[in-house]
N, CA and C atoms of all chains as a GROMACS GRO file, in nm:
protein
  576
    1MET      N    1   0.064  -0.117   0.004
    1MET     CA    2  -0.015   0.035   0.019
    1MET      C    3   0.088   0.128  -0.021
    2GLU      N    4   0.033   0.236  -0.082
    2GLU     CA    5   0.112   0.327  -0.104
    2GLU      C    6   0.115   0.434   0.020
    3SER      N    7   0.214   0.503   0.086
    3SER     CA    8   0.239   0.629   0.201
    3SER      C    9   0.146   0.717   0.155
    4ILE      N   10   0.085   0.786   0.238
    4ILE     CA   11  -0.009   0.902   0.192
    4ILE      C   12   0.045   1.023   0.306
    5VAL      N   13  -0.013   1.148   0.266
    5VAL     CA   14   0.062   1.274   0.325
    5VAL      C   15  -0.059   1.325   0.393
    6LEU      N   16   0.003   1.370   0.547
    6LEU     CA   17  -0.109   1.441   0.596
    6LEU      C   18  -0.079   1.604   0.573
    7ILE      N   19  -0.144   1.698   0.526
    7ILE     CA   20  -0.141   1.853   0.517
    7ILE      C   21  -0.230   1.921   0.615
    8ASN      N   22  -0.182   1.993   0.695
    8ASN     CA   23  -0.271   2.044   0.797
    8ASN      C   24  -0.235   2.191   0.808
    9PRO      N   25  -0.284   2.314   0.720
    9PRO     CA   26  -0.266   2.423   0.747
    9PRO      C   27  -0.349   2.472   0.893
   10TYR      N   28  -0.250   2.555   0.936
   10TYR     CA   29  -0.341   2.640   1.063
   10TYR      C   30  -0.311   2.763   1.089
   11GLN      N   31  -0.456   2.834   1.080
   11GLN     CA   32  -0.499   2.970   1.079
   11GLN      C   33  -0.448   3.041   1.232
   12VAL      N   34  -0.368   3.112   1.248
   12VAL     CA   35  -0.299   3.126   1.376
   12VAL      C   36  -0.342   3.302   1.442
   13ALA      N   37  -0.422   3.349   1.505
   13ALA     CA   38  -0.445   3.481   1.537
   13ALA      C   39  -0.332   3.550   1.576
   14ALA      N   40  -0.285   3.691   1.567
   14ALA     CA   41  -0.155   3.722   1.603
   14ALA      C   42  -0.170   3.704   1.769
   15GLY      N   43  -0.042   3.692   1.812
   15GLY     CA   44  -0.012   3.662   1.945
   15GLY      C   45  -0.047   3.524   2.010
   16GLN      N   46  -0.131   3.414   1.906
   16GLN     CA   47  -0.150   3.301   1.944
   16GLN      C   48  -0.028   3.200   1.889
   17GLU      N   49   0.057   3.191   1.843
   17GLU     CA   50   0.160   3.151   1.757
   17GLU      C   51   0.219   3.038   1.870
   18GLU      N   52   0.258   3.122   2.000
   18GLU     CA   53   0.343   2.984   2.117
   18GLU      C   54   0.199   2.947   2.176
   19ALA      N   55   0.114   2.955   2.172
   19ALA     CA   56  -0.004   2.867   2.240
   19ALA      C   57  -0.045   2.728   2.139
   20CYS      N   58  -0.041   2.819   2.007
   20CYS     CA   59  -0.087   2.718   1.898
   20CYS      C   60   0.055   2.579   1.866
   21LEU      N   61   0.154   2.622   1.880
   21LEU     CA   62   0.274   2.555   1.888
   21LEU      C   63   0.309   2.416   2.004
   22ALA      N   64   0.247   2.525   2.143
   22ALA     CA   65   0.263   2.414   2.236
   22ALA      C   66   0.149   2.272   2.220
   23ILE      N   67   0.034   2.275   2.167
   23ILE     CA   68  -0.027   2.179   2.153
   23ILE      C   69   0.046   2.073   2.005
   24TRP      N   70   0.072   2.177   1.959
   24TRP     CA   71   0.138   2.135   1.846
   24TRP      C   72   0.227   2.003   1.861
   25ARG      N   73   0.290   2.039   1.974
   25ARG     CA   74   0.438   1.960   1.996
   25ARG      C   75   0.340   1.852   2.062
   26GLU      N   76   0.279   1.843   2.154
   26GLU     CA   77   0.221   1.743   2.230
   26GLU      C   78   0.164   1.640   2.110
   27ALA      N   79   0.060   1.679   2.029
   27ALA     CA   80   0.012   1.616   1.935
   27ALA      C   81   0.126   1.570   1.858
   28ASP      N   82   0.216   1.614   1.807
   28ASP     CA   83   0.358   1.592   1.724
   28ASP      C   84   0.404   1.444   1.809
   29ASP      N   85   0.459   1.515   1.981
   29ASP     CA   86   0.527   1.372   2.049
   29ASP      C   87   0.408   1.265   2.040
   30TYR      N   88   0.283   1.283   2.041
   30TYR     CA   89   0.212   1.152   2.042
   30TYR      C   90   0.184   1.081   1.918
   31LEU      N   91   0.211   1.183   1.779
   31LEU     CA   92   0.173   1.097   1.660
   31LEU      C   93   0.324   1.013   1.598
   32ARG      N   94   0.433   1.095   1.640
   32ARG     CA   95   0.526   1.029   1.598
   32ARG      C   96   0.597   0.870   1.692
   33ARG      N   97   0.492   0.880   1.792
   33ARG     CA   98   0.529   0.692   1.866
   33ARG      C   99   0.423   0.613   1.794
   34GLN      N  100   0.340   0.666   1.695
   34GLN     CA  101   0.226   0.559   1.660
   34GLN      C  102   0.295   0.474   1.562
   35ASP      N  103   0.240   0.384   1.516
   35ASP     CA  104   0.294   0.259   1.430
   35ASP      C  105   0.214   0.330   1.279
   36GLY      N  106   0.322   0.318   1.192
   36GLY     CA  107   0.282   0.389   1.068
   36GLY      C  108   0.324   0.542   1.020
   37PHE      N  109   0.350   0.590   1.134
   37PHE     CA  110   0.433   0.714   1.103
   37PHE      C  111   0.564   0.719   1.030
   38ILE      N  112   0.607   0.784   0.905
   38ILE     CA  113   0.696   0.809   0.892
   38ILE      C  114   0.783   0.928   0.930
   39ALA      N  115   0.737   1.058   0.862
   39ALA     CA  116   0.836   1.157   0.864
   39ALA      C  117   0.731   1.270   0.928
   40ARG      N  118   0.750   1.384   0.906
   40ARG     CA  119   0.714   1.505   0.910
   40ARG      C  120   0.752   1.635   0.921
   41LYS      N  121   0.717   1.752   0.868
   41LYS     CA  122   0.778   1.903   0.860
   41LYS      C  123   0.686   1.987   0.910
   42LEU      N  124   0.741   2.073   1.037
   42LEU     CA  125   0.634   2.181   0.994
   42LEU      C  126   0.700   2.301   0.966
   43HIS      N  127   0.642   2.402   0.886
   43HIS     CA  128   0.642   2.486   0.806
   43HIS      C  129   0.611   2.616   0.887
   44ALA      N  130   0.681   2.692   0.906
   44ALA     CA  131   0.639   2.859   0.936
   44ALA      C  132   0.666   2.956   0.842
   45SER      N  133   0.556   3.040   0.829
   45SER     CA  134   0.516   3.136   0.723
   45SER      C  135   0.673   3.235   0.744
   46LEU      N  136   0.712   3.279   0.631
   46LEU     CA  137   0.836   3.384   0.640
   46LEU      C  138   0.744   3.527   0.685
   47ASP      N  139   0.611   3.512   0.620
   47ASP     CA  140   0.532   3.654   0.660
   47ASP      C  141   0.440   3.615   0.800
   48PRO      N  142   0.456   3.677   0.901
   48PRO     CA  143   0.369   3.639   1.039
   48PRO      C  144   0.250   3.670   1.004
   49GLY      N  145   0.186   3.769   0.863
   49GLY     CA  146   0.068   3.766   0.859
   49GLY      C  147   0.031   3.688   0.728
   50ALA      N  148   0.062   3.600   0.699
   50ALA     CA  149  -0.004   3.466   0.593
   50ALA      C  150  -0.120   3.422   0.662
   51ARG      N  151  -0.194   3.405   0.565
   51ARG     CA  152  -0.325   3.306   0.591
   51ARG      C  153  -0.290   3.222   0.670
   52PHE      N  154  -0.175   3.122   0.613
   52PHE     CA  155  -0.151   3.013   0.717
   52PHE      C  156  -0.037   3.014   0.772
   53ARG      N  157  -0.029   3.066   0.881
   53ARG     CA  158   0.111   3.084   0.997
   53ARG      C  159   0.188   2.934   0.960
   54PHE      N  160   0.144   2.835   1.008
   54PHE     CA  161   0.204   2.707   1.018
   54PHE      C  162   0.125   2.603   0.912
   55VAL      N  163   0.187   2.524   0.876
   55VAL     CA  164   0.173   2.417   0.787
   55VAL      C  165   0.252   2.274   0.815
   56ASN      N  166   0.179   2.162   0.855
   56ASN     CA  167   0.243   2.057   0.888
   56ASN      C  168   0.198   1.950   0.758
   57VAL      N  169   0.314   1.910   0.731
   57VAL     CA  170   0.300   1.777   0.622
   57VAL      C  171   0.376   1.665   0.668
   58ALA      N  172   0.271   1.584   0.656
   58ALA     CA  173   0.347   1.438   0.738
   58ALA      C  174   0.292   1.302   0.640
   59VAL      N  175   0.434   1.236   0.666
   59VAL     CA  176   0.401   1.146   0.581
   59VAL      C  177   0.363   0.957   0.638
   60TRP      N  178   0.253   0.932   0.622
   60TRP     CA  179   0.256   0.808   0.691
   60TRP      C  180   0.219   0.657   0.604
   61ARG      N  181   0.238   0.571   0.651
   61ARG     CA  182   0.223   0.439   0.550
   61ARG      C  183   0.111   0.403   0.516
   62SER      N  184  -0.007   0.443   0.567
   62SER     CA  185  -0.109   0.403   0.500
   62SER      C  186  -0.205   0.519   0.584
   63VAL      N  187  -0.381   0.520   0.487
   63VAL     CA  188  -0.461   0.596   0.567
   63VAL      C  189  -0.509   0.515   0.701
   64VAL      N  190  -0.527   0.375   0.684
   64VAL     CA  191  -0.579   0.290   0.807
   64VAL      C  192  -0.478   0.336   0.902
   65HIS      N  193  -0.336   0.332   0.916
   65HIS     CA  194  -0.227   0.360   1.012
   65HIS      C  195  -0.246   0.503   1.073
   66PHE      N  196  -0.296   0.582   0.997
   66PHE     CA  197  -0.286   0.735   1.046
   66PHE      C  198  -0.434   0.742   1.097
   67GLN      N  199  -0.559   0.678   1.071
   67GLN     CA  200  -0.652   0.650   1.121
   67GLN      C  201  -0.648   0.568   1.255
   68ARG      N  202  -0.599   0.501   1.263
   68ARG     CA  203  -0.595   0.417   1.402
   68ARG      C  204  -0.509   0.522   1.493
   69ALA      N  205  -0.406   0.598   1.438
   69ALA     CA  206  -0.383   0.699   1.511
   69ALA      C  207  -0.405   0.781   1.585
   70ILE      N  208  -0.530   0.860   1.533
   70ILE     CA  209  -0.587   0.992   1.590
   70ILE      C  210  -0.708   0.940   1.616
   71ALA      N  211  -0.732   0.795   1.609
   71ALA     CA  212  -0.902   0.770   1.692
   71ALA      C  213  -0.877   0.739   1.825
   72THR      N  214  -0.778   0.767   1.903
   72THR     CA  215  -0.733   0.724   2.042
   72THR      C  216  -0.800   0.827   2.111
   73ALA      N  217  -0.860   0.795   2.261
   73ALA     CA  218  -0.884   0.887   2.344
   73ALA      C  219  -0.764   1.030   2.358
   74GLU      N  220  -0.655   0.976   2.394
   74GLU     CA  221  -0.527   1.059   2.415
   74GLU      C  222  -0.507   1.129   2.304
   75PHE      N  223  -0.504   1.114   2.172
   75PHE     CA  224  -0.505   1.212   2.074
   75PHE      C  225  -0.599   1.333   2.084
   76GLN      N  226  -0.738   1.296   2.086
   76GLN     CA  227  -0.877   1.344   2.103
   76GLN      C  228  -0.834   1.486   2.210
   77GLN      N  229  -0.789   1.421   2.326
   77GLN     CA  230  -0.784   1.526   2.476
   77GLN      C  231  -0.675   1.626   2.379
   78ILE      N  232  -0.574   1.599   2.336
   78ILE     CA  233  -0.463   1.669   2.261
   78ILE      C  234  -0.564   1.792   2.194
   79VAL      N  235  -0.602   1.741   2.089
   79VAL     CA  236  -0.615   1.836   1.969
   79VAL      C  237  -0.756   1.922   2.025
   80GLU      N  238  -0.847   1.899   2.119
   80GLU     CA  239  -0.958   1.943   2.158
   80GLU      C  240  -0.904   2.071   2.229
   81ARG      N  241  -0.751   2.076   2.269
   81ARG     CA  242  -0.709   2.182   2.340
   81ARG      C  243  -0.624   2.292   2.206
   82LEU      N  244  -0.582   2.245   2.084
   82LEU     CA  245  -0.577   2.364   2.000
   82LEU      C  246  -0.642   2.476   1.974
   83PRO      N  247  -0.569   2.581   2.014
   83PRO     CA  248  -0.648   2.705   1.996
   83PRO      C  249  -0.679   2.788   1.844
   84CYS      N  250  -0.626   2.712   1.777
   84CYS     CA  251  -0.613   2.762   1.615
   84CYS      C  252  -0.677   2.658   1.517
   85PRO      N  253  -0.765   2.730   1.449
   85PRO     CA  254  -0.840   2.669   1.317
   85PRO      C  255  -0.766   2.598   1.253
   86ASN      N  256  -0.771   2.462   1.204
   86ASN     CA  257  -0.646   2.394   1.110
   86ASN      C  258  -0.761   2.321   1.017
   87PHE      N  259  -0.731   2.284   0.903
   87PHE     CA  260  -0.802   2.199   0.819
   87PHE      C  261  -0.688   2.086   0.753
   88PRO      N  262  -0.685   1.984   0.868
   88PRO     CA  263  -0.600   1.841   0.819
   88PRO      C  264  -0.687   1.741   0.693
   89SER      N  265  -0.604   1.741   0.611
   89SER     CA  266  -0.657   1.611   0.492
   89SER      C  267  -0.532   1.540   0.464
   90LEU      N  268  -0.603   1.422   0.395
   90LEU     CA  269  -0.507   1.337   0.343
   90LEU      C  270  -0.459   1.384   0.207
   91TYR      N  271  -0.358   1.332   0.152
   91TYR     CA  272  -0.322   1.376  -0.003
   91TYR      C  273  -0.241   1.246  -0.044
   92GLN      N  274  -0.278   1.239  -0.163
   92GLN     CA  275  -0.165   1.149  -0.247
   92GLN      C  276  -0.096   1.257  -0.334
   93ILE      N  277   0.002   1.222  -0.365
   93ILE     CA  278   0.109   1.257  -0.451
   93ILE      C  279   0.058   1.242  -0.610
   94VAL      N  280   0.055   1.361  -0.693
   94VAL     CA  281  -0.002   1.376  -0.799
   94VAL      C  282   0.094   1.427  -0.897
   95ALA      N  283   0.181   1.461  -0.882
   95ALA     CA  284   0.278   1.520  -0.968
   95ALA      C  285   0.416   1.546  -0.872
   96ASP      N  286   0.537   1.464  -0.913
   96ASP     CA  287   0.653   1.473  -0.828
   96ASP      C  288   0.786   1.519  -0.963
   97MET      N  289   2.260   3.109   0.164
   97MET     CA  290   2.126   3.105   0.170
   97MET      C  291   2.019   2.996   0.160
   98GLU      N  292   1.973   2.991   0.262
   98GLU     CA  293   1.889   2.848   0.289
   98GLU      C  294   1.764   2.840   0.200
   99SER      N  295   1.744   2.740   0.140
   99SER     CA  296   1.598   2.705   0.041
   99SER      C  297   1.464   2.767   0.131
  100ILE      N  298   1.398   2.764   0.020
  100ILE     CA  299   1.252   2.828   0.114
  100ILE      C  300   1.155   2.704   0.033
  101VAL      N  301   1.029   2.712   0.118
  101VAL     CA  302   0.951   2.594   0.063
  101VAL      C  303   0.818   2.736   0.019
  102LEU      N  304   0.751   2.689  -0.078
  102LEU     CA  305   0.627   2.758  -0.137
  102LEU      C  306   0.542   2.672  -0.105
  103ILE      N  307   0.416   2.683  -0.003
  103ILE     CA  308   0.320   2.586   0.007
  103ILE      C  309   0.194   2.700  -0.060
  104ASN      N  310   0.085   2.608  -0.146
  104ASN     CA  311  -0.012   2.676  -0.195
  104ASN      C  312  -0.146   2.617  -0.183
  105PRO      N  313  -0.216   2.604  -0.104
  105PRO     CA  314  -0.354   2.546  -0.094
  105PRO      C  315  -0.482   2.595  -0.203
  106TYR      N  316  -0.483   2.496  -0.283
  106TYR     CA  317  -0.594   2.525  -0.374
  106TYR      C  318  -0.764   2.500  -0.324
  107GLN      N  319  -0.837   2.608  -0.312
  107GLN     CA  320  -0.971   2.552  -0.297
  107GLN      C  321  -1.071   2.570  -0.445
  108VAL      N  322  -1.104   2.400  -0.456
  108VAL     CA  323  -1.161   2.389  -0.583
  108VAL      C  324  -1.302   2.372  -0.615
  109ALA      N  325  -1.426   2.462  -0.650
  109ALA     CA  326  -1.547   2.422  -0.637
  109ALA      C  327  -1.563   2.260  -0.710
  110ALA      N  328  -1.685   2.207  -0.686
  110ALA     CA  329  -1.703   2.063  -0.768
  110ALA      C  330  -1.712   2.110  -0.908
  111GLY      N  331  -1.613   2.014  -0.963
  111GLY     CA  332  -1.638   1.990  -1.151
  111GLY      C  333  -1.555   2.073  -1.165
  112GLN      N  334  -1.459   2.173  -1.092
  112GLN     CA  335  -1.337   2.276  -1.137
  112GLN      C  336  -1.233   2.201  -1.137
  113GLU      N  337  -1.224   2.084  -1.106
  113GLU     CA  338  -1.032   2.045  -1.076
  113GLU      C  339  -1.008   2.032  -1.214
  114GLU      N  340  -1.040   1.993  -1.368
  114GLU     CA  341  -0.950   1.982  -1.438
  114GLU      C  342  -0.948   2.125  -1.502
  115ALA      N  343  -1.028   2.246  -1.476
  115ALA     CA  344  -1.003   2.345  -1.553
  115ALA      C  345  -0.892   2.455  -1.429
  116CYS      N  346  -0.914   2.406  -1.320
  116CYS     CA  347  -0.780   2.404  -1.225
  116CYS      C  348  -0.651   2.380  -1.247
  117LEU      N  349  -0.663   2.263  -1.271
  117LEU     CA  350  -0.524   2.165  -1.286
  117LEU      C  351  -0.445   2.242  -1.417
  118ALA      N  352  -0.546   2.219  -1.507
  118ALA     CA  353  -0.496   2.282  -1.653
  118ALA      C  354  -0.440   2.424  -1.665
  119ILE      N  355  -0.469   2.507  -1.563
  119ILE     CA  356  -0.390   2.617  -1.540
  119ILE      C  357  -0.270   2.625  -1.445
  120TRP      N  358  -0.258   2.521  -1.338
  120TRP     CA  359  -0.188   2.520  -1.276
  120TRP      C  360  -0.021   2.408  -1.352
  121ARG      N  361  -0.104   2.347  -1.434
  121ARG     CA  362   0.038   2.292  -1.528
  121ARG      C  363   0.104   2.385  -1.602
  122GLU      N  364   0.025   2.507  -1.636
  122GLU     CA  365   0.093   2.582  -1.746
  122GLU      C  366   0.181   2.644  -1.638
  123ALA      N  367   0.105   2.715  -1.521
  123ALA     CA  368   0.226   2.782  -1.448
  123ALA      C  369   0.352   2.674  -1.393
  124ASP      N  370   0.302   2.567  -1.370
  124ASP     CA  371   0.423   2.472  -1.330
  124ASP      C  372   0.510   2.461  -1.467
  125ASP      N  373   0.501   2.447  -1.545
  125ASP     CA  374   0.589   2.446  -1.665
  125ASP      C  375   0.696   2.565  -1.728
  126TYR      N  376   0.619   2.666  -1.686
  126TYR     CA  377   0.691   2.818  -1.649
  126TYR      C  378   0.774   2.778  -1.534
  127LEU      N  379   0.743   2.775  -1.416
  127LEU     CA  380   0.793   2.776  -1.287
  127LEU      C  381   0.943   2.662  -1.304
  128ARG      N  382   0.894   2.579  -1.372
  128ARG     CA  383   1.035   2.468  -1.393
  128ARG      C  384   1.158   2.514  -1.446
  129ARG      N  385   1.115   2.595  -1.545
  129ARG     CA  386   1.263   2.632  -1.598
  129ARG      C  387   1.332   2.773  -1.560
  130GLN      N  388   1.266   2.788  -1.435
  130GLN     CA  389   1.285   2.945  -1.396
  130GLN      C  390   1.410   2.925  -1.327
  131ASP      N  391   1.534   3.034  -1.299
  131ASP     CA  392   1.655   3.006  -1.197
  131ASP      C  393   1.594   2.988  -1.058
  132GLY      N  394   1.653   2.890  -0.988
  132GLY     CA  395   1.626   2.900  -0.836
  132GLY      C  396   1.522   2.772  -0.822
  133PHE      N  397   1.458   2.708  -0.922
  133PHE     CA  398   1.343   2.632  -0.903
  133PHE      C  399   1.431   2.487  -0.845
  134ILE      N  400   1.397   2.440  -0.743
  134ILE     CA  401   1.444   2.303  -0.672
  134ILE      C  402   1.333   2.171  -0.683
  135ALA      N  403   1.233   2.204  -0.655
  135ALA     CA  404   1.141   2.058  -0.675
  135ALA      C  405   1.017   2.130  -0.630
  136ARG      N  406   0.918   1.993  -0.669
  136ARG     CA  407   0.798   2.067  -0.649
  136ARG      C  408   0.704   1.912  -0.618
  137LYS      N  409   0.610   1.901  -0.537
  137LYS     CA  410   0.523   1.803  -0.555
  137LYS      C  411   0.359   1.829  -0.521
  138LEU      N  412   0.279   1.809  -0.655
  138LEU     CA  413   0.150   1.869  -0.635
  138LEU      C  414   0.073   1.733  -0.542
  139HIS      N  415   0.029   1.759  -0.436
  139HIS     CA  416  -0.098   1.663  -0.335
  139HIS      C  417  -0.243   1.657  -0.401
  140ALA      N  418  -0.323   1.586  -0.416
  140ALA     CA  419  -0.445   1.575  -0.432
  140ALA      C  420  -0.523   1.518  -0.316
  141SER      N  421  -0.630   1.572  -0.270
  141SER     CA  422  -0.691   1.505  -0.143
  141SER      C  423  -0.748   1.387  -0.184
  142LEU      N  424  -0.732   1.284  -0.097
  142LEU     CA  425  -0.830   1.143  -0.117
  142LEU      C  426  -0.951   1.173  -0.125
  143ASP      N  427  -0.983   1.288  -0.015
  143ASP     CA  428  -1.138   1.346  -0.038
  143ASP      C  429  -1.189   1.438  -0.104
  144PRO      N  430  -1.296   1.400  -0.213
  144PRO     CA  431  -1.261   1.509  -0.300
  144PRO      C  432  -1.348   1.638  -0.286
  145GLY      N  433  -1.396   1.604  -0.132
  145GLY     CA  434  -1.451   1.744  -0.062
  145GLY      C  435  -1.390   1.779   0.006
  146ALA      N  436  -1.257   1.757   0.051
  146ALA     CA  437  -1.173   1.833   0.131
  146ALA      C  438  -1.152   1.992   0.101
  147ARG      N  439  -1.132   2.080   0.225
  147ARG     CA  440  -1.145   2.201   0.190
  147ARG      C  441  -1.028   2.268   0.086
  148PHE      N  442  -0.928   2.206   0.073
  148PHE     CA  443  -0.835   2.235  -0.018
  148PHE      C  444  -0.813   2.079  -0.080
  149ARG      N  445  -0.865   2.087  -0.210
  149ARG     CA  446  -0.860   1.986  -0.340
  149ARG      C  447  -0.712   1.963  -0.385
  150PHE      N  448  -0.634   2.048  -0.366
  150PHE     CA  449  -0.492   2.049  -0.428
  150PHE      C  450  -0.383   2.138  -0.326
  151VAL      N  451  -0.297   2.071  -0.312
  151VAL     CA  452  -0.179   2.144  -0.254
  151VAL      C  453  -0.043   2.141  -0.313
  152ASN      N  454  -0.024   2.260  -0.345
  152ASN     CA  455   0.125   2.252  -0.414
  152ASN      C  456   0.252   2.255  -0.323
  153VAL      N  457   0.350   2.185  -0.317
  153VAL     CA  458   0.453   2.217  -0.219
  153VAL      C  459   0.584   2.202  -0.278
  154ALA      N  460   0.628   2.328  -0.312
  154ALA     CA  461   0.779   2.371  -0.389
  154ALA      C  462   0.896   2.395  -0.318
  155VAL      N  463   1.011   2.377  -0.356
  155VAL     CA  464   1.126   2.407  -0.285
  155VAL      C  465   1.215   2.497  -0.396
  156TRP      N  466   1.266   2.636  -0.358
  156TRP     CA  467   1.319   2.716  -0.410
  156TRP      C  468   1.414   2.741  -0.350
  157ARG      N  469   1.557   2.787  -0.405
  157ARG     CA  470   1.654   2.816  -0.376
  157ARG      C  471   1.665   2.932  -0.269
  158SER      N  472   1.602   3.035  -0.306
  158SER     CA  473   1.572   3.148  -0.256
  158SER      C  474   1.449   3.237  -0.215
  159VAL      N  475   1.449   3.304  -0.171
  159VAL     CA  476   1.298   3.388  -0.158
  159VAL      C  477   1.346   3.535  -0.300
  160VAL      N  478   1.448   3.576  -0.271
  160VAL     CA  479   1.462   3.626  -0.434
  160VAL      C  480   1.468   3.561  -0.555
  161HIS      N  481   1.483   3.434  -0.554
  161HIS     CA  482   1.485   3.349  -0.686
  161HIS      C  483   1.309   3.315  -0.709
  162PHE      N  484   1.272   3.298  -0.594
  162PHE     CA  485   1.114   3.279  -0.644
  162PHE      C  486   1.039   3.436  -0.687
  163GLN      N  487   1.056   3.534  -0.584
  163GLN     CA  488   0.992   3.632  -0.633
  163GLN      C  489   1.051   3.682  -0.772
  164ARG      N  490   1.127   3.675  -0.806
  164ARG     CA  491   1.195   3.716  -0.951
  164ARG      C  492   1.111   3.643  -1.063
  165ALA      N  493   1.107   3.519  -1.025
  165ALA     CA  494   1.018   3.372  -1.110
  165ALA      C  495   0.913   3.449  -1.135
  166ILE      N  496   0.829   3.445  -1.005
  166ILE     CA  497   0.665   3.533  -1.025
  166ILE      C  498   0.641   3.671  -1.074
  167ALA      N  499   0.730   3.758  -1.099
  167ALA     CA  500   0.734   3.890  -1.129
  167ALA      C  501   0.692   3.904  -1.291
  168THR      N  502   0.754   3.843  -1.348
  168THR     CA  503   0.726   3.839  -1.492
  168THR      C  504   0.591   3.845  -1.552
  169ALA      N  505   0.565   3.911  -1.651
  169ALA     CA  506   0.447   3.961  -1.727
  169ALA      C  507   0.377   3.827  -1.781
  170GLU      N  508   0.471   3.730  -1.820
  170GLU     CA  509   0.422   3.548  -1.856
  170GLU      C  510   0.359   3.504  -1.745
  171PHE      N  511   0.438   3.506  -1.635
  171PHE     CA  512   0.368   3.400  -1.492
  171PHE      C  513   0.220   3.474  -1.490
  172GLN      N  514   0.208   3.635  -1.480
  172GLN     CA  515   0.091   3.687  -1.438
  172GLN      C  516  -0.010   3.661  -1.505
  173GLN      N  517   0.017   3.641  -1.662
  173GLN     CA  518  -0.094   3.660  -1.750
  173GLN      C  519  -0.125   3.472  -1.776
  174ILE      N  520  -0.070   3.395  -1.708
  174ILE     CA  521  -0.088   3.261  -1.653
  174ILE      C  522  -0.155   3.247  -1.524
  175VAL      N  523  -0.112   3.302  -1.384
  175VAL     CA  524  -0.222   3.293  -1.285
  175VAL      C  525  -0.337   3.363  -1.302
  176GLU      N  526  -0.368   3.465  -1.355
  176GLU     CA  527  -0.472   3.554  -1.328
  176GLU      C  528  -0.604   3.447  -1.394
  177ARG      N  529  -0.564   3.343  -1.484
  177ARG     CA  530  -0.631   3.280  -1.567
  177ARG      C  531  -0.704   3.159  -1.450
  178LEU      N  532  -0.645   3.163  -1.339
  178LEU     CA  533  -0.681   3.046  -1.260
  178LEU      C  534  -0.823   3.022  -1.217
  179PRO      N  535  -0.875   2.947  -1.228
  179PRO     CA  536  -1.060   2.963  -1.176
  179PRO      C  537  -1.078   2.894  -1.019
  180CYS      N  538  -0.960   2.913  -0.923
  180CYS     CA  539  -0.987   2.867  -0.816
  180CYS      C  540  -0.852   2.942  -0.691
  181PRO      N  541  -0.987   2.954  -0.590
  181PRO     CA  542  -0.933   3.053  -0.496
  181PRO      C  543  -0.761   2.975  -0.440
  182ASN      N  544  -0.635   3.034  -0.435
  182ASN     CA  545  -0.559   2.969  -0.372
  182ASN      C  546  -0.474   3.097  -0.288
  183PHE      N  547  -0.390   3.030  -0.200
  183PHE     CA  548  -0.333   3.090  -0.077
  183PHE      C  549  -0.136   3.079  -0.084
  184PRO      N  550  -0.089   3.120  -0.186
  184PRO     CA  551   0.014   3.088  -0.152
  184PRO      C  552   0.138   3.154  -0.081
  185SER      N  553   0.219   3.116   0.020
  185SER     CA  554   0.278   3.178   0.106
  185SER      C  555   0.394   3.089   0.111
  186LEU      N  556   0.514   3.193   0.162
  186LEU     CA  557   0.661   3.092   0.151
  186LEU      C  558   0.706   3.078   0.266
  187TYR      N  559   0.776   2.998   0.331
  187TYR     CA  560   0.760   2.880   0.452
  187TYR      C  561   0.920   2.864   0.489
  188GLN      N  562   0.980   2.834   0.606
  188GLN     CA  563   1.086   2.764   0.653
  188GLN      C  564   1.033   2.661   0.716
  189ILE      N  565   1.130   2.599   0.725
  189ILE     CA  566   1.115   2.425   0.802
  189ILE      C  567   1.138   2.485   0.961
  190VAL      N  568   1.054   2.448   1.056
  190VAL     CA  569   1.106   2.504   1.176
  190VAL      C  570   1.098   2.353   1.249
  191ALA      N  571   1.076   2.239   1.194
  191ALA     CA  572   1.082   2.132   1.298
  191ALA      C  573   1.074   1.992   1.154
  192ASP      N  574   1.166   1.909   1.155
  192ASP     CA  575   1.212   1.834   1.064
  192ASP      C  576   1.283   1.700   1.128
   0.00000   0.00000   0.00000
């Protein structure tokens, strides 16, 4: 089965950068320990006023692995504290 | 100088996928010929109803190279025909 890519852009209000990153790091610590996690890169915009201040791009072994990882109560208790709207979706690479 | 990452999420109305991709390909053909272009991956969402149907993630040698590439009349005449709202910004990788 082909690996898949999670892309999650974060909309961060001015002054909320650190609050948002603190919870992101908790989620990241959890996700990197899960079966099927391959890699991730967190991107911060050069322009602090960009529509999406942070974008996480992560590679997972499969959709099933990712869905198992986020279905736990432990993960839900982390992400429900995220103070910034974010729009996670799963992707495949169609041009490389 | 460190390389930088362009991330561009595309909001695509139902039925506009091909129209959006056709112009994206024109822009892509142009950008890949420009000085400072390193690589790009176009991602398509597994869920056709995802908020961002396509996300382009491209690596450029520097901000200056990217800005020179998009400042031309040739590029502007391509992107002004894009039928889908998109939100390009430049990023640095802050966790890898």
